[in-house]
Structures are given as structure tokens and as C-alpha cells.
C-alpha positions as CSV (number, residue, x, y, z in Angstrom):
1,M,5.3,97.4,45.1
2,L,3.8,100.5,46.9
3,G,0.9,100.6,44.5
4,F,0.0,97.0,45.2
5,E,0.2,97.6,49.0
6,R,-2.2,100.5,48.6
7,K,-4.7,98.5,46.6
8,Q,-4.5,95.6,49.1
9,T,-5.2,98.0,51.9
10,K,-8.2,99.3,50.1
11,L,-9.5,95.8,49.5
12,Q,-9.0,95.0,53.2
13,K,-11.0,98.1,54.2
14,R,-13.8,97.0,51.9
15,L,-13.8,93.6,53.4
16,D,-13.9,95.1,56.9
17,T,-16.9,97.2,55.9
18,I,-18.7,94.2,54.5
19,S,-18.0,92.1,57.6
20,E,-19.4,94.6,60.0
21,R,-22.7,92.8,60.0
22,S,-23.0,89.0,60.1
23,P,-25.3,87.1,57.7
24,S,-27.6,86.3,60.7
25,E,-28.3,90.0,61.1
26,L,-29.4,90.4,57.4
27,G,-32.5,89.4,55.6
28,P,-32.4,87.2,52.6
29,T,-32.1,90.0,50.1
30,S,-29.3,91.7,51.9
31,C,-27.6,88.4,52.4
32,V,-27.5,87.9,48.6
33,H,-26.0,91.3,48.1
34,M,-23.4,90.5,50.8
35,L,-22.4,87.2,49.1
36,T,-22.2,89.0,45.7
37,K,-19.9,91.7,47.1
38,L,-17.6,89.1,48.8
39,D,-17.4,87.1,45.6
40,G,-16.4,90.2,43.6
41,L,-13.9,91.2,46.3
42,E,-12.3,87.8,46.2
43,Q,-11.9,88.0,42.4
44,E,-10.3,91.4,42.7
45,L,-7.9,90.1,45.3
46,E,-6.9,87.1,43.1
47,A,-6.3,89.5,40.2
48,L,-4.1,91.6,42.5
49,H,-2.1,88.5,43.5
50,G,-1.8,87.6,39.8
51,D,-0.5,91.0,38.9
52,L,2.0,90.9,41.9
53,G,3.2,87.5,40.8
54,E,3.9,88.9,37.2
55,V,5.8,91.8,38.6
56,E,7.9,89.5,40.7
57,R,8.5,87.2,37.8
58,K,9.7,90.1,35.6
59,A,12.0,91.3,38.4
60,E,13.5,87.8,38.8
61,E,14.0,87.6,35.0
62,E,15.8,90.9,35.0
63,R,18.1,89.8,37.8
64,E,18.9,86.6,35.8
65,R,19.5,88.7,32.6
66,N,22.0,90.9,34.4
67,A,23.7,87.9,36.0
68,Q,24.0,86.2,32.5
69,R,25.3,89.4,30.9
70,E,27.9,89.9,33.6
71,K,29.1,86.3,33.1
72,W,29.2,86.7,29.3
73,Q,31.2,89.9,29.7
74,T,33.7,88.2,32.0
75,E,34.1,85.3,29.5
76,Q,34.6,87.8,26.6
77,E,37.3,89.6,28.5
78,E,39.1,86.3,29.4
79,A,38.8,85.1,25.8
80,Q,40.4,88.4,24.5
81,R,43.3,88.1,26.9
82,D,43.9,84.4,26.0
83,L,43.7,85.3,22.3
84,E,46.5,87.8,22.6
85,V,48.7,85.3,24.5
86,K,48.0,82.6,21.9
87,K,48.9,84.9,19.0
88,Q,52.1,85.8,20.7
89,E,52.9,82.1,21.1
90,V,52.3,81.4,17.4
91,L,54.7,84.2,16.5
92,E,57.4,82.7,18.7
93,L,56.8,79.2,17.4
94,D,56.9,80.5,13.8
95,G,60.3,82.1,14.5
96,E,61.5,78.8,16.1
97,K,60.3,76.9,13.0
98,A,62.1,79.3,10.7
99,Q,65.3,78.8,12.6
100,L,65.0,75.0,12.4
101,D,64.4,75.2,8.7
102,A,67.5,77.2,8.3
103,D,69.5,74.8,10.4
104,L,68.2,71.9,8.4
105,E,69.2,73.6,5.1
106,T,72.7,74.1,6.5
107,V,73.0,70.4,7.5
108,N,71.8,69.2,4.1
109,S,74.4,71.4,2.4
110,E,77.1,70.0,4.6
111,L,76.0,66.5,4.0
112,E,76.6,66.9,0.3
113,E,80.3,67.6,1.0
114,A,80.7,65.5,4.1
115,T,83.3,62.7,4.4
116,R,82.4,59.3,5.8
117,K,83.7,60.3,9.2
118,T,81.6,63.5,9.5
119,K,78.5,62.3,7.7
120,K,77.3,60.1,10.6
121,D,77.3,63.1,13.0
122,L,75.5,65.3,10.4
123,Q,72.8,62.7,9.9
124,A,72.2,62.4,13.6
125,R,71.9,66.2,13.9
126,K,69.5,66.3,10.9
127,H,67.3,63.7,12.5
128,K,67.2,65.7,15.8
129,L,66.4,68.9,14.0
130,S,63.6,67.2,12.0
131,D,62.0,65.8,15.2
132,Q,62.2,69.3,16.8
133,R,60.5,70.8,13.7
134,K,57.7,68.2,13.8
135,K,57.0,69.0,17.4
136,V,56.9,72.7,16.8
137,V,54.5,72.3,13.8
138,R,52.2,70.1,15.8
139,F,52.2,72.7,18.7
140,M,51.5,75.5,16.2
141,Q,48.5,73.6,14.8
142,R,47.0,73.1,18.2
143,I,47.5,76.8,19.1
144,R,45.9,77.9,15.9
145,S,42.9,75.7,16.6
146,E,42.6,77.3,20.0
147,I,42.8,80.8,18.4
148,E,40.0,79.9,16.0
149,A,37.8,78.8,18.9
150,L,38.6,82.0,20.8
151,E,37.8,84.2,17.8
152,H,34.5,82.3,17.3
153,L,33.6,82.9,20.9
154,L,34.4,86.6,20.6
155,E,32.1,86.9,17.6
156,Q,29.1,85.7,19.7
157,S,26.8,88.5,20.9
158,F,25.0,88.3,24.2
159,E,22.0,86.0,24.2
160,F,19.7,85.9,27.2
161,R,18.4,82.4,28.1
162,P,15.3,82.7,30.3
163,P,15.2,80.4,33.2
164,T,12.8,77.5,33.1
165,Q,9.5,78.7,34.7
166,K,8.2,76.4,37.4
167,K,4.6,75.5,36.8
168,S,2.4,77.2,39.4
169,K,0.6,74.8,41.6
170,R,-1.6,77.5,42.9
171,K,-5.2,77.1,41.8
172,R,-8.0,79.5,42.4
173,Q,-9.4,78.6,45.8
174,R,-12.9,79.8,46.1
175,G,-14.1,80.2,49.6
176,R,-11.3,82.4,51.1
177,F,-14.1,84.7,52.1
178,V,-17.2,82.9,50.9
179,P,-18.1,79.7,49.0
180,D,-19.0,79.7,45.3
181,V,-22.0,81.7,44.6
182,K,-24.1,79.5,42.3
183,A,-27.1,80.8,40.6
184,K,-30.2,78.9,41.4
185,S,-33.7,80.2,40.6
186,G,-32.3,83.7,39.9
187,G,-29.9,83.9,42.9
188,P,-27.7,82.2,45.4
189,D,-29.2,79.4,47.6
190,V,-29.8,81.3,50.8
191,P,-32.4,80.8,53.6
192,D,-35.8,82.3,52.9
193,E,-36.0,83.6,56.5
194,R,-33.8,85.4,59.0
195,L,-31.5,83.1,61.0
196,P,-32.3,82.7,64.7
197,E,-30.5,85.1,67.0
198,L,-29.7,82.3,69.5
199,G,-28.4,78.8,68.8
200,A,-28.0,77.0,65.5
201,L,-30.9,75.9,63.4
202,R,-30.6,72.3,62.0
203,R,-32.8,70.0,60.0
204,R,-33.1,66.2,59.8
205,G,-35.6,65.2,57.3
206,K,-38.7,67.3,57.8
207,Q,-37.9,67.9,61.5
208,R,-36.2,71.1,62.6
209,F,-34.0,71.4,65.6
210,L,-32.7,74.4,67.5
211,V,-29.3,73.6,69.1
212,I,-28.2,75.4,72.2
213,E,-25.1,74.8,74.3
214,H,-25.8,76.4,77.7
215,W,-28.6,75.9,80.2
216,E,-29.0,79.7,80.7
217,Q,-30.2,79.8,77.1
218,L,-33.0,77.4,77.7
219,E,-35.8,79.9,78.4
220,R,-35.0,82.1,75.5
221,G,-34.3,79.1,73.3
222,E,-37.8,77.7,73.9
223,Q,-39.4,80.9,72.6
224,I,-37.2,80.9,69.5
225,A,-37.7,77.2,68.9
226,E,-41.5,77.6,69.0
227,R,-41.3,80.5,66.6
228,Y,-39.3,78.4,64.1
229,G,-41.4,75.3,64.6
230,A,-38.2,73.5,65.9
231,Q,-37.4,71.1,68.7
232,L,-35.0,72.5,71.3
233,V,-32.0,70.1,71.8
234,A,-28.4,70.0,73.1
235,P,-25.5,69.5,70.7
236,E,-25.0,65.8,71.6
237,K,-28.6,65.1,70.5
238,I,-27.8,66.0,66.9
């Protein structure tokens, strides 16, 4: 940012130099040169603002990238921890299922030799073991689905998603220092004579008026008005 500040300071110094003399002190030719310099200075300033905006945009994008990467890293670490827990749960459930399978095999063997009195109890136990086994299998299937999802998440590499850029409402506003310089007959439309050193020169139709605001300007104003072929008037008369 320091480089931008230096450049802006240089542009301000150039503006101050140009502004040391007012247009009324300059002749037509010098006034044209002044307008041209101001217009060029304005374009340089706008270019500087554009460059500064691009630097700020890139800095904001880098901050967003770092924030997204940090979030992704946190999610990866959490997914890895959850994956280890889920795998351990599957191992435990697999052991529980194996034990239920063994118990069911034992009950089935006992049923083949059971008497009418013991058969009813064995069938009730078999039904209970079968229900427990079904619940364990369903739980294992759900855990395995979660493991697949976690493994898929861990396979994903970091992908930066740039934030949506807001459309700039800023338009080039000519006239910060000077209005548009339009070429007309080889140059800007400027007066063909030096402006009066006192009052404001106005025109209505073919009649010229020199407007003054204070009575003490009257005597000097009459001389200037005569030189410009203008009628001396007060502001309320225009």
C-alpha cells in the first residue's frame, strides 16, 4: 500500500501545482493546456484507484482462501477421528454378531433333542436371539454407510470457492477536477478572451452583463464593463 500512497501524494502535488493559477489569470491557450493537464491527471488518479481496488480484492480473496482452507482442515481432522470410532464400533458389533450366531447354533442343536417341556423355552430363546441379531445387523449396515461417507469426505482435496463478487456501482465520474474536455474546432470550448478580473461575465442573447455584488466595486466595475461591452448589473437583475 505504501507505493500507492507515494503515487497519490505525487498526483496531489501535481494538482496543487496546476491549481496555483486560476483560469481567469490565464489566456485562452494556457487555459486549454490547463484543462488538458487536469483531464490527464484525473485519468491517472482513476487508474490508481482501479489498481488499489484490485489489490484490495486480491487481499480479500486470499483471506477467504485461508478461512476456507482452515475450515476444510478442521473438517478433515474431525472426519478422521469419527472414522476411527466407527471402525471400532463395527469391530465390536461384528464380535457381538458372531456370539449371537454361535448361541443360535447351540439353541438349534438343543431343539433337535429337546422334549416337549424344554422345547417351548428353547424356541422363545431362539426368537429373542434372532431379534437381537437382526438389530445388530441393521446397526452394522448403518455404521458401514457412515464409514463410506467419511472415507469419501477424506478423499476430497481442498477446493477454493471464490466469493461472489459484488458488481461495482462506481462509474467514472468526470468532473472531479474538471468537466469533460470535448474537442471542438481543434480544442476545448473555452473563451476567446481573458476573463474579467472583477465580477462575473454573463450573456443573455446578444447582451452582455457584468455582475458585481458590492457597491465598492462599482467604479472599477464600470471601467471593466465598458471594456467588455457589457452592462453593469447586480446579481438580482440576472
